C-alpha positions in Angstrom: -6.1 -4.9 -3.3 -8.8 -3.4 -5.2 -11.7 -5.4 -7.0 -12.8 -5.4 -10.6 -16.1 -6.5 -12.5 -15.6 -7.9 -15.9 -17.1 -5.8 -18.8 -20.4 -7.2 -20.5 -19.4 -8.1 -24.0 -21.6 -9.8 -26.6 -20.3 -12.9 -28.2 -21.4 -15.0 -31.0 -21.7 -18.8 -30.5 -23.0 -21.9 -31.7 -23.6 -25.3 -30.1 -21.7 -28.2 -31.7 -24.5 -30.9 -32.3 -24.5 -33.8 -35.0 -27.5 -31.6 -36.7 -25.2 -28.6 -36.5 -22.0 -29.7 -37.4 -21.5 -28.4 -41.2 -22.8 -24.9 -39.8 -20.3 -25.0 -36.9 -17.5 -26.1 -39.4 -18.6 -22.9 -41.6 -18.7 -20.8 -38.5 -15.1 -21.8 -37.6 -13.9 -21.3 -41.0 -10.0 -21.4 -40.4 -7.9 -22.9 -37.9 -9.7 -25.9 -37.4 -10.0 -29.5 -38.3 -12.5 -32.2 -37.8 -12.4 -35.9 -37.4 -14.4 -38.6 -36.0 -13.5 -40.3 -32.4 -13.6 -44.0 -31.8 -17.4 -44.0 -31.2 -18.0 -42.2 -34.6 -19.0 -39.0 -33.1 -17.5 -35.9 -35.0 -14.8 -34.0 -33.1 -13.5 -30.4 -33.7 -10.0 -29.3 -33.0 -9.5 -25.5 -33.0 -6.4 -23.5 -32.8 -6.9 -20.9 -30.0 -4.3 -18.2 -28.9 -3.9 -20.7 -26.0 -3.1 -23.8 -28.1 -5.2 -26.4 -29.9 -8.5 -27.2 -28.2 -10.9 -30.1 -28.7 -14.6 -29.7 -28.9 -16.9 -32.4 -28.6 -20.7 -32.9 -29.5 -22.5 -30.6 -26.9 -20.0 -28.0 -26.6 -20.4 -24.5 -27.5 -17.9 -22.7 -30.0 -17.4 -19.1 -29.3 -16.3 -16.3 -31.3 -14.2 -14.0 -29.0 -14.1 -10.1 -29.2 -10.7 -10.4 -31.3 -12.4 -13.0 -33.8 -10.8 -15.8 -32.2 -12.3 -19.2 -31.9 -12.5 -21.6 -28.6 -14.8 -24.4 -27.1 -16.6 -24.1 -24.1 -18.3 -26.8 -22.1 -22.2 -26.6 -21.8 -22.4 -25.9 -18.1 -19.6 -23.2 -18.0 -21.4 -21.9 -21.0 -24.9 -21.8 -19.2 -23.1 -20.3 -16.1 -21.3 -17.6 -18.1 -23.8 -16.2 -20.8 -27.4 -15.1 -21.3 -29.1 -14.7 -24.6 -29.5 -11.4 -26.2 -32.8 -10.5 -27.5 -32.7 -9.6 -31.2 
């Protein structure tokens, strides 16, 4: 058995918050629709290569290397990604 390390890649991401929801909707410009849950919070449903995925407030929305979008829970995002300096 061989071992491999994942290649480092730079991704673009935005956190889905109440204040940023309109910018996130524009960021994910296609293959998505938004609605409000039973508490009145915005929810974003995103079509991904793996099927429809739901993003709740606080989740990060990631644009992958092939231009696809998908949501990521904040704890997984923090464990997986570090900010890149400008």
